[in-house]
N, C-alpha and C positions, 0 to 999 in steps of 0.2 A: 363483864364476860361480850363480847365482842359478837360482831354474827362471824368473823371469817374462824375467830378460835372454837364457835359449833357447828359450823358446816362439817358436813356428813368427806371425809377422804377420797380424793376425786381414787374410781379404781386404777388398778394396776394393770400395763398393761399384758396381756394376757401371754400364754409363752408361746414365740412362731407369729407372736401378733407383727408389722410393719411397722405400727402403730410408735411415735416417739414416745421415751419414758417425761412422765410430768417430773418440772424441777418447781424450787420455791426460789425467791430472790432473796430468801436470809429474813424478811418480814414478813410470812404469811401470804403471798401473791403466788398462784401457780403461774406458769408458763408453758411453756413446749417448743424444747429446740427442736430444729428440722434440719434434715440434711438436703443438700441442693440448692437449686438456684428461691429465693425469695422471689422475687420477680423478673413477670416476664423476659424484660430485656435482660436477664442473666441470663439466659437461657445459652449452655452453646449453639454459634451461629454452621447449620450445615451445608448454607446454598457457598458460604462463603469460595469455598474452593472452586467451587464453578466459576462464579464472577471474576475473580483473580484469571481461570483458564481462557475463558471468552476475552477478558485483557487481553493477553498474551498474546490472544492469538490476535485479535483488533490491530496491534500498535507490530506484528509479522507480516501483518496482510499489508496497513501502507506502505511499510519502509520498501517491501517487496515493489510494489509499484508503483513511490514513486521515486526510490531510488536505484534498484536493479531493474526492473524491469524498461527498456528505453521506448520511449516514446516512440509511433512508427512510422518513417521516411516515407514511406511508402507516396507522397501525392505530392513529394519532390521533385522537379525533375529539371531533364534540361531537352529541351526540342529542336532539332537540329534540319532546319533543310538547307537547301544550295539549286543555285541556276546554275546551268546542268544536273540533273541528279547524280547520285553513282560518285561523288566525291569522297574520299574513304575520310574517315573519321577521325583526329588521335584528338581524346581527353587526358589532358592534363600530364602531357607526355608521355602517354598509352597510347600504342597499336591497339584499337580493343578487338579490329575486325569489324566495324560496324558502317556501311555507306549514308550517304543523306539517299533518302527523308529517313530518319532515326530518333526517337522518342529513349532519352533515359530515368528512369524511376531511379526513385531508391539514393539519390542522389544525397549527400554531405550539403548543409547548405555552407556556400561558404562562395568563393570568390574562386572561379574555376575556369584554365586557358583550354581555348579549340580551336585544333587546326583541322583545314579541309587541305586535305591535295587531289589534281586528279591530274592526270596524264594531258597533256597538251590546254593547260591551266595554268597560273600563277597559283602560289598558293593566298588562303584564304585562316588567317590569324588574327585572334578575338577575347579578348577575359569576360566574363558576366559574373556576373552576382548572382544566386539563388538565396530565395528566401524562406526558410520552414515554410512546406504546406504552400508552393505555387510553386510554377514555371515560366522559366526564363526560355527564351525563344530567341532564337538566330538564326536570319532568312539569310543568307550570307548570297549574292553573284561574282561565281568567278571571271573574272580578266583570262580573255585566252593569254598566252606564252606568245611571244615576239620570236 
């Protein structure tokens, strides 16, 4: 006889007990079947949905600030001065209703045409290149008309 044959039988699980019943592998060795995760890493991840939600929020915010929200052009300006003052300013072919000396803010970077008109003086016409974040300055001296 072996010691496994003389070992007292394992106590049976009591009714209503949460312990798993013991089973044998056919050679007399006893083992316990366990329900649920065996290793700590096998547990379901309860924080995973929060991590995914946070990642989605970050991606949406990045897209908004990089693609949708256009950078401000408040510092891109055209300053128009003339001697004498009070010349009518026509910017890009449109009479804006402003006279010199005046500074246009929120101007789109690029090429712009500026025409100055004043009664008794010849028209002054020029083209300026405005770079983003900079101010283009026009200092015009109007010539008296004959």
